[in-house]
mmCIF file of the N, C-alpha and C atoms, coordinates in Angstrom:
data_MODEL
# 
_entry.id   MODEL 
# 
loop_
_atom_site.group_PDB 
_atom_site.id 
_atom_site.type_symbol 
_atom_site.label_atom_id 
_atom_site.label_alt_id 
_atom_site.label_comp_id 
_atom_site.label_asym_id 
_atom_site.label_entity_id 
_atom_site.label_seq_id 
_atom_site.pdbx_PDB_ins_code 
_atom_site.Cartn_x 
_atom_site.Cartn_y 
_atom_site.Cartn_z 
_atom_site.occupancy 
_atom_site.B_iso_or_equiv 
_atom_site.pdbx_formal_charge 
_atom_site.auth_seq_id 
_atom_site.auth_comp_id 
_atom_site.auth_asym_id 
_atom_site.auth_atom_id 
_atom_site.pdbx_PDB_model_num 
ATOM 1   N N  . MET A 1 1  ? -15.234 -6.687  15.042  1.00 0.00 ? 1  MET A N  1 
ATOM 2   C CA . MET A 1 1  ? -13.849 -7.489  14.687  1.00 0.00 ? 1  MET A CA 1 
ATOM 3   C C  . MET A 1 1  ? -14.070 -7.283  13.277  1.00 0.00 ? 1  MET A C  1 
ATOM 4   N N  . SER A 1 2  ? -12.866 -7.394  12.472  1.00 0.00 ? 2  SER A N  1 
ATOM 5   C CA . SER A 1 2  ? -12.499 -7.381  10.987  1.00 0.00 ? 2  SER A CA 1 
ATOM 6   C C  . SER A 1 2  ? -12.486 -8.288  10.321  1.00 0.00 ? 2  SER A C  1 
ATOM 7   N N  . GLU A 1 3  ? -12.434 -8.811  9.325   1.00 0.00 ? 3  GLU A N  1 
ATOM 8   C CA . GLU A 1 3  ? -11.906 -10.122 8.361   1.00 0.00 ? 3  GLU A CA 1 
ATOM 9   C C  . GLU A 1 3  ? -11.502 -9.823  6.983   1.00 0.00 ? 3  GLU A C  1 
ATOM 10  N N  . THR A 1 4  ? -10.733 -9.521  6.244   1.00 0.00 ? 4  THR A N  1 
ATOM 11  C CA . THR A 1 4  ? -10.535 -9.663  5.236   1.00 0.00 ? 4  THR A CA 1 
ATOM 12  C C  . THR A 1 4  ? -11.076 -10.747 4.159   1.00 0.00 ? 4  THR A C  1 
ATOM 13  N N  . VAL A 1 5  ? -11.430 -10.336 3.096   1.00 0.00 ? 5  VAL A N  1 
ATOM 14  C CA . VAL A 1 5  ? -12.479 -10.832 1.922   1.00 0.00 ? 5  VAL A CA 1 
ATOM 15  C C  . VAL A 1 5  ? -12.235 -11.074 1.021   1.00 0.00 ? 5  VAL A C  1 
ATOM 16  N N  . ASN A 1 6  ? -11.795 -11.916 0.043   1.00 0.00 ? 6  ASN A N  1 
ATOM 17  C CA . ASN A 1 6  ? -11.848 -11.837 -1.447  1.00 0.00 ? 6  ASN A CA 1 
ATOM 18  C C  . ASN A 1 6  ? -12.792 -11.484 -2.099  1.00 0.00 ? 6  ASN A C  1 
ATOM 19  N N  . ILE A 1 7  ? -13.054 -10.551 -2.724  1.00 0.00 ? 7  ILE A N  1 
ATOM 20  C CA . ILE A 1 7  ? -14.756 -10.511 -3.608  1.00 0.00 ? 7  ILE A CA 1 
ATOM 21  C C  . ILE A 1 7  ? -14.087 -10.231 -4.877  1.00 0.00 ? 7  ILE A C  1 
ATOM 22  N N  . LYS A 1 8  ? -14.685 -9.815  -5.858  1.00 0.00 ? 8  LYS A N  1 
ATOM 23  C CA . LYS A 1 8  ? -14.794 -9.885  -7.691  1.00 0.00 ? 8  LYS A CA 1 
ATOM 24  C C  . LYS A 1 8  ? -15.873 -8.611  -7.769  1.00 0.00 ? 8  LYS A C  1 
ATOM 25  N N  . ILE A 1 9  ? -15.286 -7.561  -8.796  1.00 0.00 ? 9  ILE A N  1 
ATOM 26  C CA . ILE A 1 9  ? -16.662 -6.624  -9.420  1.00 0.00 ? 9  ILE A CA 1 
ATOM 27  C C  . ILE A 1 9  ? -17.300 -7.168  -10.348 1.00 0.00 ? 9  ILE A C  1 
ATOM 28  N N  . LEU A 1 10 ? -18.528 -7.644  -10.275 1.00 0.00 ? 10 LEU A N  1 
ATOM 29  C CA . LEU A 1 10 ? -19.238 -8.238  -11.180 1.00 0.00 ? 10 LEU A CA 1 
ATOM 30  C C  . LEU A 1 10 ? -19.282 -6.754  -12.729 1.00 0.00 ? 10 LEU A C  1 
ATOM 31  N N  . LEU A 1 11 ? -19.622 -5.967  -12.490 1.00 0.00 ? 11 LEU A N  1 
ATOM 32  C CA . LEU A 1 11 ? -20.050 -5.016  -13.588 1.00 0.00 ? 11 LEU A CA 1 
ATOM 33  C C  . LEU A 1 11 ? -20.820 -3.480  -12.571 1.00 0.00 ? 11 LEU A C  1 
ATOM 34  N N  . LEU A 1 12 ? -20.580 -2.825  -13.462 1.00 0.00 ? 12 LEU A N  1 
ATOM 35  C CA . LEU A 1 12 ? -21.075 -1.386  -13.221 1.00 0.00 ? 12 LEU A CA 1 
ATOM 36  C C  . LEU A 1 12 ? -22.315 -0.639  -13.697 1.00 0.00 ? 12 LEU A C  1 
ATOM 37  N N  . ILE A 1 13 ? -22.559 -0.042  -12.500 1.00 0.00 ? 13 ILE A N  1 
ATOM 38  C CA . ILE A 1 13 ? -24.336 0.154   -12.630 1.00 0.00 ? 13 ILE A CA 1 
ATOM 39  C C  . ILE A 1 13 ? -24.327 1.828   -12.280 1.00 0.00 ? 13 ILE A C  1 
ATOM 40  N N  . GLY A 1 14 ? -24.378 2.528   -13.250 1.00 0.00 ? 14 GLY A N  1 
ATOM 41  C CA . GLY A 1 14 ? -24.033 3.911   -13.074 1.00 0.00 ? 14 GLY A CA 1 
ATOM 42  C C  . GLY A 1 14 ? -22.840 4.311   -12.809 1.00 0.00 ? 14 GLY A C  1 
ATOM 43  N N  . ASP A 1 15 ? -23.046 4.837   -11.189 1.00 0.00 ? 15 ASP A N  1 
ATOM 44  C CA . ASP A 1 15 ? -21.559 5.084   -10.590 1.00 0.00 ? 15 ASP A CA 1 
ATOM 45  C C  . ASP A 1 15 ? -21.127 3.790   -9.332  1.00 0.00 ? 15 ASP A C  1 
ATOM 46  N N  . GLU A 1 16 ? -22.076 3.087   -9.519  1.00 0.00 ? 16 GLU A N  1 
ATOM 47  C CA . GLU A 1 16 ? -21.833 1.982   -8.455  1.00 0.00 ? 16 GLU A CA 1 
ATOM 48  C C  . GLU A 1 16 ? -21.583 0.871   -9.600  1.00 0.00 ? 16 GLU A C  1 
ATOM 49  N N  . ALA A 1 17 ? -20.781 0.351   -8.505  1.00 0.00 ? 17 ALA A N  1 
ATOM 50  C CA . ALA A 1 17 ? -19.793 -1.092  -9.104  1.00 0.00 ? 17 ALA A CA 1 
ATOM 51  C C  . ALA A 1 17 ? -20.668 -2.559  -7.855  1.00 0.00 ? 17 ALA A C  1 
ATOM 52  N N  . GLU A 1 18 ? -21.430 -3.266  -8.745  1.00 0.00 ? 18 GLU A N  1 
ATOM 53  C CA . GLU A 1 18 ? -21.685 -4.617  -7.915  1.00 0.00 ? 18 GLU A CA 1 
ATOM 54  C C  . GLU A 1 18 ? -20.538 -5.372  -7.382  1.00 0.00 ? 18 GLU A C  1 
ATOM 55  N N  . VAL A 1 19 ? -20.605 -6.083  -6.038  1.00 0.00 ? 19 VAL A N  1 
ATOM 56  C CA . VAL A 1 19 ? -19.500 -6.202  -5.326  1.00 0.00 ? 19 VAL A CA 1 
ATOM 57  C C  . VAL A 1 19 ? -20.229 -7.744  -5.035  1.00 0.00 ? 19 VAL A C  1 
ATOM 58  N N  . VAL A 1 20 ? -19.288 -9.394  -5.406  1.00 0.00 ? 20 VAL A N  1 
ATOM 59  C CA . VAL A 1 20 ? -19.568 -10.438 -4.558  1.00 0.00 ? 20 VAL A CA 1 
ATOM 60  C C  . VAL A 1 20 ? -18.467 -10.896 -3.847  1.00 0.00 ? 20 VAL A C  1 
ATOM 61  N N  . ALA A 1 21 ? -18.795 -11.901 -3.127  1.00 0.00 ? 21 ALA A N  1 
ATOM 62  C CA . ALA A 1 21 ? -17.896 -12.582 -2.482  1.00 0.00 ? 21 ALA A CA 1 
ATOM 63  C C  . ALA A 1 21 ? -16.890 -13.403 -3.609  1.00 0.00 ? 21 ALA A C  1 
ATOM 64  N N  . ASP A 1 22 ? -15.905 -13.787 -3.647  1.00 0.00 ? 22 ASP A N  1 
ATOM 65  C CA . ASP A 1 22 ? -15.014 -14.697 -4.647  1.00 0.00 ? 22 ASP A CA 1 
ATOM 66  C C  . ASP A 1 22 ? -15.375 -15.978 -4.205  1.00 0.00 ? 22 ASP A C  1 
ATOM 67  N N  . ALA A 1 23 ? -16.317 -16.747 -4.579  1.00 0.00 ? 23 ALA A N  1 
ATOM 68  C CA . ALA A 1 23 ? -16.619 -17.836 -3.706  1.00 0.00 ? 23 ALA A CA 1 
ATOM 69  C C  . ALA A 1 23 ? -17.198 -18.709 -4.521  1.00 0.00 ? 23 ALA A C  1 
ATOM 70  N N  . PRO A 1 24 ? -17.434 -20.210 -4.731  1.00 0.00 ? 24 PRO A N  1 
ATOM 71  C CA . PRO A 1 24 ? -18.032 -20.591 -5.861  1.00 0.00 ? 24 PRO A CA 1 
ATOM 72  C C  . PRO A 1 24 ? -19.713 -20.298 -5.520  1.00 0.00 ? 24 PRO A C  1 
ATOM 73  N N  . ASP A 1 25 ? -20.554 -20.638 -4.336  1.00 0.00 ? 25 ASP A N  1 
ATOM 74  C CA . ASP A 1 25 ? -21.477 -19.777 -4.307  1.00 0.00 ? 25 ASP A CA 1 
ATOM 75  C C  . ASP A 1 25 ? -21.661 -18.487 -4.066  1.00 0.00 ? 25 ASP A C  1 
ATOM 76  N N  . PRO A 1 26 ? -21.674 -17.433 -4.140  1.00 0.00 ? 26 PRO A N  1 
ATOM 77  C CA . PRO A 1 26 ? -21.456 -15.980 -3.505  1.00 0.00 ? 26 PRO A CA 1 
ATOM 78  C C  . PRO A 1 26 ? -22.751 -15.668 -3.251  1.00 0.00 ? 26 PRO A C  1 
ATOM 79  N N  . ASP A 1 27 ? -23.015 -14.943 -1.865  1.00 0.00 ? 27 ASP A N  1 
ATOM 80  C CA . ASP A 1 27 ? -24.127 -14.023 -1.711  1.00 0.00 ? 27 ASP A CA 1 
ATOM 81  C C  . ASP A 1 27 ? -24.329 -13.021 -3.003  1.00 0.00 ? 27 ASP A C  1 
ATOM 82  N N  . ALA A 1 28 ? -25.536 -12.374 -2.685  1.00 0.00 ? 28 ALA A N  1 
ATOM 83  C CA . ALA A 1 28 ? -26.320 -11.885 -3.385  1.00 0.00 ? 28 ALA A CA 1 
ATOM 84  C C  . ALA A 1 28 ? -25.209 -10.416 -3.433  1.00 0.00 ? 28 ALA A C  1 
ATOM 85  N N  . PRO A 1 29 ? -25.230 -9.693  -4.722  1.00 0.00 ? 29 PRO A N  1 
ATOM 86  C CA . PRO A 1 29 ? -24.044 -8.888  -4.926  1.00 0.00 ? 29 PRO A CA 1 
ATOM 87  C C  . PRO A 1 29 ? -24.549 -7.406  -4.014  1.00 0.00 ? 29 PRO A C  1 
ATOM 88  N N  . VAL A 1 30 ? -23.782 -6.807  -3.630  1.00 0.00 ? 30 VAL A N  1 
ATOM 89  C CA . VAL A 1 30 ? -23.881 -5.283  -2.955  1.00 0.00 ? 30 VAL A CA 1 
ATOM 90  C C  . VAL A 1 30 ? -23.325 -4.191  -4.155  1.00 0.00 ? 30 VAL A C  1 
ATOM 91  N N  . ARG A 1 31 ? -23.915 -3.210  -3.817  1.00 0.00 ? 31 ARG A N  1 
ATOM 92  C CA . ARG A 1 31 ? -23.274 -1.752  -4.835  1.00 0.00 ? 31 ARG A CA 1 
ATOM 93  C C  . ARG A 1 31 ? -22.494 -1.108  -3.861  1.00 0.00 ? 31 ARG A C  1 
ATOM 94  N N  . TYR A 1 32 ? -21.357 -0.736  -4.202  1.00 0.00 ? 32 TYR A N  1 
ATOM 95  C CA . TYR A 1 32 ? -20.398 0.149   -3.511  1.00 0.00 ? 32 TYR A CA 1 
ATOM 96  C C  . TYR A 1 32 ? -19.954 1.357   -4.515  1.00 0.00 ? 32 TYR A C  1 
ATOM 97  N N  . PRO A 1 33 ? -19.753 2.520   -4.041  1.00 0.00 ? 33 PRO A N  1 
ATOM 98  C CA . PRO A 1 33 ? -19.298 3.610   -5.143  1.00 0.00 ? 33 PRO A CA 1 
ATOM 99  C C  . PRO A 1 33 ? -17.807 2.847   -5.752  1.00 0.00 ? 33 PRO A C  1 
ATOM 100 N N  . ALA A 1 34 ? -18.254 2.892   -6.998  1.00 0.00 ? 34 ALA A N  1 
ATOM 101 C CA . ALA A 1 34 ? -17.461 2.783   -7.889  1.00 0.00 ? 34 ALA A CA 1 
ATOM 102 C C  . ALA A 1 34 ? -15.793 3.507   -8.096  1.00 0.00 ? 34 ALA A C  1 
ATOM 103 N N  . GLY A 1 35 ? -16.280 5.170   -7.776  1.00 0.00 ? 35 GLY A N  1 
ATOM 104 C CA . GLY A 1 35 ? -14.981 6.039   -8.121  1.00 0.00 ? 35 GLY A CA 1 
ATOM 105 C C  . GLY A 1 35 ? -14.330 5.651   -6.372  1.00 0.00 ? 35 GLY A C  1 
ATOM 106 N N  . GLU A 1 36 ? -15.051 5.597   -5.287  1.00 0.00 ? 36 GLU A N  1 
ATOM 107 C CA . GLU A 1 36 ? -13.751 4.964   -4.268  1.00 0.00 ? 36 GLU A CA 1 
ATOM 108 C C  . GLU A 1 36 ? -13.234 3.801   -4.232  1.00 0.00 ? 36 GLU A C  1 
ATOM 109 N N  . ILE A 1 37 ? -13.972 2.933   -4.974  1.00 0.00 ? 37 ILE A N  1 
ATOM 110 C CA . ILE A 1 37 ? -13.009 1.813   -5.295  1.00 0.00 ? 37 ILE A CA 1 
ATOM 111 C C  . ILE A 1 37 ? -12.162 1.867   -6.151  1.00 0.00 ? 37 ILE A C  1 
ATOM 112 N N  . ALA A 1 38 ? -12.043 2.617   -7.272  1.00 0.00 ? 38 ALA A N  1 
ATOM 113 C CA . ALA A 1 38 ? -11.209 2.949   -8.229  1.00 0.00 ? 38 ALA A CA 1 
ATOM 114 C C  . ALA A 1 38 ? -9.965  3.827   -7.981  1.00 0.00 ? 38 ALA A C  1 
ATOM 115 N N  . GLU A 1 39 ? -10.510 4.709   -7.157  1.00 0.00 ? 39 GLU A N  1 
ATOM 116 C CA . GLU A 1 39 ? -9.296  5.507   -6.243  1.00 0.00 ? 39 GLU A CA 1 
ATOM 117 C C  . GLU A 1 39 ? -8.043  4.520   -5.261  1.00 0.00 ? 39 GLU A C  1 
ATOM 118 N N  . ALA A 1 40 ? -8.860  3.727   -4.918  1.00 0.00 ? 40 ALA A N  1 
ATOM 119 C CA . ALA A 1 40 ? -8.083  2.833   -3.672  1.00 0.00 ? 40 ALA A CA 1 
ATOM 120 C C  . ALA A 1 40 ? -7.284  2.268   -4.423  1.00 0.00 ? 40 ALA A C  1 
ATOM 121 N N  . VAL A 1 41 ? -7.752  1.344   -5.375  1.00 0.00 ? 41 VAL A N  1 
ATOM 122 C CA . VAL A 1 41 ? -6.789  0.197   -6.213  1.00 0.00 ? 41 VAL A CA 1 
ATOM 123 C C  . VAL A 1 41 ? -5.545  1.148   -7.175  1.00 0.00 ? 41 VAL A C  1 
ATOM 124 N N  . GLY A 1 42 ? -6.398  2.276   -7.501  1.00 0.00 ? 42 GLY A N  1 
ATOM 125 C CA . GLY A 1 42 ? -5.321  2.959   -8.260  1.00 0.00 ? 42 GLY A CA 1 
ATOM 126 C C  . GLY A 1 42 ? -5.926  2.657   -9.800  1.00 0.00 ? 42 GLY A C  1 
ATOM 127 N N  . ILE A 1 43 ? -6.759  2.318   -10.494 1.00 0.00 ? 43 ILE A N  1 
ATOM 128 C CA . ILE A 1 43 ? -7.279  2.242   -11.594 1.00 0.00 ? 43 ILE A CA 1 
ATOM 129 C C  . ILE A 1 43 ? -8.760  2.755   -12.346 1.00 0.00 ? 43 ILE A C  1 
ATOM 130 N N  . PRO A 1 44 ? -8.864  3.015   -13.373 1.00 0.00 ? 44 PRO A N  1 
ATOM 131 C CA . PRO A 1 44 ? -10.199 3.828   -13.963 1.00 0.00 ? 44 PRO A CA 1 
ATOM 132 C C  . PRO A 1 44 ? -11.303 2.811   -13.333 1.00 0.00 ? 44 PRO A C  1 
ATOM 133 N N  . ALA A 1 45 ? -12.609 3.619   -12.848 1.00 0.00 ? 45 ALA A N  1 
ATOM 134 C CA . ALA A 1 45 ? -13.741 2.741   -12.703 1.00 0.00 ? 45 ALA A CA 1 
ATOM 135 C C  . ALA A 1 45 ? -14.141 2.038   -13.551 1.00 0.00 ? 45 ALA A C  1 
ATOM 136 N N  . ARG A 1 46 ? -13.868 2.738   -15.228 1.00 0.00 ? 46 ARG A N  1 
ATOM 137 C CA . ARG A 1 46 ? -14.288 1.678   -15.841 1.00 0.00 ? 46 ARG A CA 1 
ATOM 138 C C  . ARG A 1 46 ? -13.630 0.197   -16.158 1.00 0.00 ? 46 ARG A C  1 
ATOM 139 N N  . GLU A 1 47 ? -12.584 0.177   -15.690 1.00 0.00 ? 47 GLU A N  1 
ATOM 140 C CA . GLU A 1 47 ? -11.332 -1.187  -15.728 1.00 0.00 ? 47 GLU A CA 1 
ATOM 141 C C  . GLU A 1 47 ? -11.995 -2.403  -14.730 1.00 0.00 ? 47 GLU A C  1 
ATOM 142 N N  . LEU A 1 48 ? -12.867 -1.612  -13.672 1.00 0.00 ? 48 LEU A N  1 
ATOM 143 C CA . LEU A 1 48 ? -13.290 -2.626  -12.238 1.00 0.00 ? 48 LEU A CA 1 
ATOM 144 C C  . LEU A 1 48 ? -14.138 -4.085  -12.838 1.00 0.00 ? 48 LEU A C  1 
ATOM 145 N N  . PRO A 1 49 ? -14.952 -3.726  -13.478 1.00 0.00 ? 49 PRO A N  1 
ATOM 146 C CA . PRO A 1 49 ? -15.641 -5.036  -13.882 1.00 0.00 ? 49 PRO A CA 1 
ATOM 147 C C  . PRO A 1 49 ? -14.721 -6.550  -14.029 1.00 0.00 ? 49 PRO A C  1 
ATOM 148 N N  . SER A 1 50 ? -14.719 -7.659  -13.568 1.00 0.00 ? 50 SER A N  1 
ATOM 149 C CA . SER A 1 50 ? -14.082 -8.724  -13.477 1.00 0.00 ? 50 SER A CA 1 
ATOM 150 C C  . SER A 1 50 ? -12.810 -8.584  -12.495 1.00 0.00 ? 50 SER A C  1 
ATOM 151 N N  . THR A 1 51 ? -12.533 -7.667  -12.272 1.00 0.00 ? 51 THR A N  1 
ATOM 152 C CA . THR A 1 51 ? -11.449 -7.446  -11.065 1.00 0.00 ? 51 THR A CA 1 
ATOM 153 C C  . THR A 1 51 ? -11.618 -8.178  -9.617  1.00 0.00 ? 51 THR A C  1 
ATOM 154 N N  . ARG A 1 52 ? -10.866 -8.645  -9.537  1.00 0.00 ? 52 ARG A N  1 
ATOM 155 C CA . ARG A 1 52 ? -10.678 -9.407  -8.255  1.00 0.00 ? 52 ARG A CA 1 
ATOM 156 C C  . ARG A 1 52 ? -9.909  -8.459  -6.975  1.00 0.00 ? 52 ARG A C  1 
ATOM 157 N N  . LEU A 1 53 ? -10.559 -8.049  -5.987  1.00 0.00 ? 53 LEU A N  1 
ATOM 158 C CA . LEU A 1 53 ? -9.849  -7.325  -5.279  1.00 0.00 ? 53 LEU A CA 1 
ATOM 159 C C  . LEU A 1 53 ? -10.182 -8.122  -3.669  1.00 0.00 ? 53 LEU A C  1 
ATOM 160 N N  . VAL A 1 54 ? -9.136  -7.344  -2.559  1.00 0.00 ? 54 VAL A N  1 
ATOM 161 C CA . VAL A 1 54 ? -9.252  -7.983  -1.261  1.00 0.00 ? 54 VAL A CA 1 
ATOM 162 C C  . VAL A 1 54 ? -10.080 -6.895  -0.688  1.00 0.00 ? 54 VAL A C  1 
ATOM 163 N N  . ALA A 1 55 ? -10.640 -6.889  0.351   1.00 0.00 ? 55 ALA A N  1 
ATOM 164 C CA . ALA A 1 55 ? -11.067 -5.566  0.976   1.00 0.00 ? 55 ALA A CA 1 
ATOM 165 C C  . ALA A 1 55 ? -11.445 -6.478  2.381   1.00 0.00 ? 55 ALA A C  1 
ATOM 166 N N  . VAL A 1 56 ? -11.720 -5.410  3.849   1.00 0.00 ? 56 VAL A N  1 
ATOM 167 C CA . VAL A 1 56 ? -11.763 -5.823  4.918   1.00 0.00 ? 56 VAL A CA 1 
ATOM 168 C C  . VAL A 1 56 ? -13.311 -5.104  5.345   1.00 0.00 ? 56 VAL A C  1 
ATOM 169 N N  . THR A 1 57 ? -13.777 -6.271  5.794   1.00 0.00 ? 57 THR A N  1 
ATOM 170 C CA . THR A 1 57 ? -15.720 -6.211  6.210   1.00 0.00 ? 57 THR A CA 1 
ATOM 171 C C  . THR A 1 57 ? -15.381 -6.041  7.488   1.00 0.00 ? 57 THR A C  1 
ATOM 172 N N  . ASP A 1 58 ? -16.260 -5.449  7.864   1.00 0.00 ? 58 ASP A N  1 
ATOM 173 C CA . ASP A 1 58 ? -16.635 -4.624  9.410   1.00 0.00 ? 58 ASP A CA 1 
ATOM 174 C C  . ASP A 1 58 ? -17.777 -5.681  9.990   1.00 0.00 ? 58 ASP A C  1 
ATOM 175 N N  . GLU A 1 59 ? -18.015 -5.516  11.158  1.00 0.00 ? 59 GLU A N  1 
ATOM 176 C CA . GLU A 1 59 ? -18.675 -5.988  11.955  1.00 0.00 ? 59 GLU A CA 1 
ATOM 177 C C  . GLU A 1 59 ? -20.053 -5.895  11.391  1.00 0.00 ? 59 GLU A C  1 
ATOM 178 N N  . ARG A 1 60 ? -20.572 -5.081  10.603  1.00 0.00 ? 60 ARG A N  1 
ATOM 179 C CA . ARG A 1 60 ? -21.736 -4.796  9.820   1.00 0.00 ? 60 ARG A CA 1 
ATOM 180 C C  . ARG A 1 60 ? -21.749 -5.194  8.682   1.00 0.00 ? 60 ARG A C  1 
ATOM 181 N N  . GLY A 1 61 ? -20.765 -5.912  8.272   1.00 0.00 ? 61 GLY A N  1 
ATOM 182 C CA . GLY A 1 61 ? -20.548 -6.446  6.830   1.00 0.00 ? 61 GLY A CA 1 
ATOM 183 C C  . GLY A 1 61 ? -20.272 -5.262  5.531   1.00 0.00 ? 61 GLY A C  1 
ATOM 184 N N  . GLN A 1 62 ? -20.000 -4.399  5.923   1.00 0.00 ? 62 GLN A N  1 
ATOM 185 C CA . GLN A 1 62 ? -19.807 -3.637  5.350   1.00 0.00 ? 62 GLN A CA 1 
ATOM 186 C C  . GLN A 1 62 ? -18.250 -3.472  4.753   1.00 0.00 ? 62 GLN A C  1 
ATOM 187 N N  . LEU A 1 63 ? -17.658 -3.040  3.352   1.00 0.00 ? 63 LEU A N  1 
ATOM 188 C CA . LEU A 1 63 ? -16.695 -3.376  2.892   1.00 0.00 ? 63 LEU A CA 1 
ATOM 189 C C  . LEU A 1 63 ? -15.688 -2.099  2.735   1.00 0.00 ? 63 LEU A C  1 
ATOM 190 N N  . SER A 1 64 ? -13.971 -1.977  3.220   1.00 0.00 ? 64 SER A N  1 
ATOM 191 C CA . SER A 1 64 ? -13.703 -0.963  2.777   1.00 0.00 ? 64 SER A CA 1 
ATOM 192 C C  . SER A 1 64 ? -12.431 -1.554  2.863   1.00 0.00 ? 64 SER A C  1 
ATOM 193 N N  . GLY A 1 65 ? -11.021 -0.419  2.840   1.00 0.00 ? 65 GLY A N  1 
ATOM 194 C CA . GLY A 1 65 ? -9.588  -0.720  2.627   1.00 0.00 ? 65 GLY A CA 1 
ATOM 195 C C  . GLY A 1 65 ? -9.554  -1.460  1.244   1.00 0.00 ? 65 GLY A C  1 
ATOM 196 N N  . TRP A 1 66 ? -10.008 -1.645  0.189   1.00 0.00 ? 66 TRP A N  1 
ATOM 197 C CA . TRP A 1 66 ? -10.150 -1.917  -1.258  1.00 0.00 ? 66 TRP A CA 1 
ATOM 198 C C  . TRP A 1 66 ? -8.543  -2.119  -1.570  1.00 0.00 ? 66 TRP A C  1 
ATOM 199 N N  . ARG A 1 67 ? -8.344  -3.301  -2.136  1.00 0.00 ? 67 ARG A N  1 
ATOM 200 C CA . ARG A 1 67 ? -6.720  -3.441  -2.946  1.00 0.00 ? 67 ARG A CA 1 
ATOM 201 C C  . ARG A 1 67 ? -6.983  -4.422  -3.828  1.00 0.00 ? 67 ARG A C  1 
ATOM 202 N N  . LEU A 1 68 ? -6.023  -4.348  -4.842  1.00 0.00 ? 68 LEU A N  1 
ATOM 203 C CA . LEU A 1 68 ? -5.869  -5.265  -5.785  1.00 0.00 ? 68 LEU A CA 1 
ATOM 204 C C  . LEU A 1 68 ? -5.518  -6.696  -5.329  1.00 0.00 ? 68 LEU A C  1 
ATOM 205 N N  . ALA A 1 69 ? -6.001  -7.806  -5.653  1.00 0.00 ? 69 ALA A N  1 
ATOM 206 C CA . ALA A 1 69 ? -5.682  -9.115  -4.921  1.00 0.00 ? 69 ALA A CA 1 
ATOM 207 C C  . ALA A 1 69 ? -4.510  -9.496  -5.798  1.00 0.00 ? 69 ALA A C  1 
# 
């Protein structure tokens, strides 16, 4: 079962973006390819930090379906 979640991009580390749940007490950051996220939302990867997005999480907790919040 998938679920829509609000997320925030914290920062870029090389070609990866650190992503956390947009919540007062988020889980540890996870990393996803910055290029994949940037292409999905239509902004340059360098502009991703501090961006708030919506994504879909699957039963394994993997995020996809990135879009701007």
